[in-house]
C-alpha positions as CSV (number, residue, x, y, z in Angstrom):
1,M,-36.5,-109.4,143.3
2,I,-35.4,-110.7,146.6
3,C,-38.8,-110.6,149.1
4,L,-38.1,-108.8,152.5
5,K,-38.5,-111.7,154.3
6,C,-35.8,-113.9,153.1
7,K,-32.9,-110.8,153.2
8,P,-31.9,-111.3,156.8
9,L,-31.3,-115.3,155.5
10,L,-29.6,-114.6,153.0
11,L,-27.2,-111.8,154.8
12,L,-27.1,-114.7,157.8
13,I,-25.8,-117.2,154.5
14,L,-23.6,-114.8,153.1
15,I,-21.7,-114.0,156.3
16,I,-21.2,-117.9,157.5
17,C,-19.8,-118.0,154.4
18,S,-17.5,-115.6,154.5
19,G,-16.7,-117.0,157.7
20,I,-15.5,-120.4,157.0
21,S,-14.0,-119.2,154.2
22,I,-11.4,-117.4,156.8
23,Q,-11.0,-120.3,158.3
24,G,-10.0,-121.7,155.5
25,Q,-7.5,-119.3,154.5
26,Q,-6.4,-118.7,158.4
27,A,-5.8,-123.1,158.1
28,Y,-4.3,-123.2,155.3
29,I,-1.6,-119.6,156.8
30,D,-1.4,-121.9,160.1
31,S,-0.3,-124.5,157.7
32,L,2.6,-122.8,156.3
33,Y,3.3,-121.6,159.8
34,T,3.7,-125.1,160.4
35,L,5.8,-126.1,158.0
36,L,8.3,-122.7,158.7
37,E,9.3,-124.0,161.8
38,K,10.6,-127.6,160.4
39,P,14.4,-126.6,159.6
40,L,13.9,-125.9,154.9
41,D,16.0,-125.7,152.1
42,N,16.0,-122.1,151.1
43,E,13.7,-122.8,147.5
44,T,11.4,-124.1,150.0
45,K,11.5,-121.5,152.7
46,M,11.3,-118.9,149.7
47,D,8.2,-120.7,147.9
48,V,6.6,-120.8,151.7
49,Y,7.2,-116.9,152.6
50,L,6.1,-115.9,148.8
51,K,3.1,-118.2,149.9
52,L,2.0,-116.4,152.9
53,A,2.6,-113.0,151.0
54,K,0.0,-114.4,148.8
55,S,-2.3,-115.7,151.7
56,Y,-2.1,-112.3,153.1
57,R,-3.5,-110.2,150.2
58,N,-6.7,-109.8,151.1
59,L,-6.8,-110.3,155.3
60,N,-3.1,-107.6,155.5
61,P,-1.7,-106.8,152.9
62,Y,0.9,-105.3,154.9
63,F,2.0,-109.1,156.9
64,G,2.6,-110.0,153.2
65,L,5.0,-107.2,152.5
66,D,7.4,-108.4,155.3
67,Y,7.0,-112.0,153.7
68,V,8.1,-110.6,150.3
69,D,10.8,-108.4,152.0
70,S,11.9,-112.1,154.5
71,C,11.9,-114.2,150.4
72,L,13.7,-111.3,148.5
73,A,16.1,-111.5,151.4
74,L,16.6,-115.5,150.4
75,V,16.6,-114.8,146.7
76,H,19.4,-112.6,146.8
77,K,21.5,-115.4,148.8
78,T,20.7,-117.4,146.0
79,G,20.2,-115.7,142.8
80,N,17.0,-117.5,142.1
81,E,16.2,-114.8,139.0
82,L,12.5,-116.6,138.4
83,M,11.1,-116.4,142.3
84,E,12.7,-112.6,142.3
85,A,10.5,-111.5,139.2
86,M,7.6,-113.6,141.1
87,V,7.6,-111.5,144.6
88,I,8.7,-108.8,142.7
89,N,5.1,-109.1,141.0
90,E,4.0,-109.7,144.0
91,T,5.7,-106.7,146.4
92,G,3.5,-104.8,143.3
93,V,0.3,-106.5,143.9
94,L,0.7,-106.3,147.6
95,Y,1.1,-102.0,146.9
96,R,-2.0,-101.9,144.6
97,K,-4.0,-103.2,147.7
98,V,-2.6,-100.6,150.3
99,D,-3.5,-98.0,147.6
100,M,0.3,-97.2,146.6
101,Y,-0.1,-97.4,142.7
102,D,3.2,-95.7,142.3
103,E,5.0,-98.1,143.8
104,A,2.9,-101.4,142.5
105,I,3.4,-99.8,139.1
106,K,7.2,-99.6,139.3
107,K,7.2,-103.1,140.9
108,H,4.8,-105.1,137.6
109,Q,7.1,-103.3,135.7
110,E,10.0,-104.3,137.3
111,A,9.1,-108.0,137.2
112,L,7.7,-108.0,133.4
113,S,11.4,-106.7,132.1
114,K,12.8,-109.8,134.9
115,F,9.6,-112.0,132.8
116,E,10.4,-110.7,129.5
117,I,15.1,-111.4,130.4
118,L,13.7,-115.4,131.3
119,D,11.4,-115.9,128.3
120,N,8.6,-116.5,131.5
121,K,5.4,-116.1,129.1
122,M,3.5,-117.0,132.1
123,G,5.4,-114.2,134.2
124,K,5.3,-111.5,131.7
125,A,1.1,-112.5,131.5
126,Y,0.6,-112.0,135.3
127,A,2.7,-108.2,134.8
128,L,0.7,-107.1,132.5
129,A,-2.3,-108.1,134.1
130,N,-1.6,-106.8,137.5
131,L,-0.3,-103.4,135.9
132,G,-3.7,-103.2,134.2
133,N,-5.5,-104.1,137.5
134,V,-3.7,-100.5,139.7
135,F,-4.1,-98.5,135.8
136,L,-8.2,-99.9,135.6
137,I,-8.4,-98.5,139.5
138,L,-6.3,-95.4,138.2
139,G,-9.2,-94.5,135.7
140,Q,-6.1,-94.3,132.7
141,L,-8.3,-97.0,131.1
142,Q,-6.4,-96.6,127.7
143,K,-3.6,-98.4,129.6
144,A,-5.7,-100.3,131.1
145,L,-7.6,-102.0,128.2
146,D,-3.5,-101.8,126.4
147,Y,-2.4,-104.2,129.1
148,N,-4.8,-106.5,129.8
149,Q,-4.9,-107.3,126.1
150,Q,-1.3,-108.0,125.8
151,S,-1.5,-110.8,129.3
152,L,-4.8,-112.1,127.3
153,V,-2.6,-113.5,124.1
154,L,0.2,-114.0,126.0
155,K,-2.7,-116.4,128.0
156,K,-4.1,-117.7,124.5
157,Q,-0.5,-118.6,124.0
158,I,0.2,-120.4,127.0
159,G,-3.9,-122.4,126.9
160,D,-4.6,-121.6,130.8
161,P,-8.5,-121.5,130.3
162,L,-8.4,-119.9,133.7
163,Q,-6.9,-116.9,133.0
164,I,-8.0,-116.9,130.1
165,A,-10.8,-116.3,131.9
166,Y,-9.6,-114.3,134.3
167,S,-8.4,-111.6,131.4
168,T,-11.4,-112.2,129.3
169,R,-13.0,-110.4,132.5
170,T,-10.9,-108.5,133.1
171,T,-10.9,-106.8,130.0
172,G,-15.2,-106.7,129.9
173,L,-14.5,-104.7,132.8
174,V,-11.9,-102.2,131.0
175,F,-14.1,-102.6,128.2
176,Q,-17.5,-101.5,130.9
177,A,-15.5,-98.7,132.9
178,M,-14.7,-97.0,128.8
179,K,-19.2,-97.3,128.4
180,Q,-17.9,-99.2,125.7
181,Y,-20.4,-101.3,126.3
182,D,-21.1,-103.6,123.4
183,S,-16.9,-104.8,123.7
184,A,-18.1,-104.9,127.1
185,A,-20.6,-107.3,126.5
186,V,-18.5,-109.6,124.0
187,Y,-15.6,-110.3,126.9
188,Y,-18.4,-111.1,129.2
189,S,-19.9,-113.5,126.1
190,L,-16.5,-115.8,125.6
C-alpha cells in the first residue's frame, strides 16, 4: 500500500521519467532528420525513413504513415523485397495505432506473405505477433492466441531472448483476457 503522502512524489517521478523518455526519443528523431539532410544512397534513406516511422509509432502515428509512404516510394525504385515487407508490416502497426484495424490486418497479412516468400523467419514472427496484437484489441481472442503462439514458435527457433520474452508475455495476456488464469500464469512465469 502506498502512503497518501508518497503519491504526489511518485506522480512527480513518473512525470519526470516520461519527459526524459520523450526528450530522448526526440533527440533520436532529430538525429535521423540530420541524416536526411546529407546525401544518402537509397538503401540508407529507406532505413532512415523506416526508423522515423517506428519512432513516431507512439508520438504521432500519422507522421509515421507519411514516412512509410516515402520509404515505399524508394522501395519500388530499388526492388528491395525485404525492405518492402518490413515497411508494409510497419504500416500495419501504424494503422493499429490509429485504430484502423481492418487495414492493419491487411497490411500484416500482406507482410506475412512476403516474409514467407523470402523465407524470413523473424519477419514472419513479427507479422504474426502484430496480427495477434490486432486480434487481441478486437477481442478475437482465439485468433490472437493462435497468431501469438505461431510467433512464439518461430522466435524460439531463432533463439532471440527478447523477442521470446515479448511473445511469451503477450500470449500470457491473451490467456488472461480469455480468463484462463492458470494458462496465463504459466506464460508469465517462463
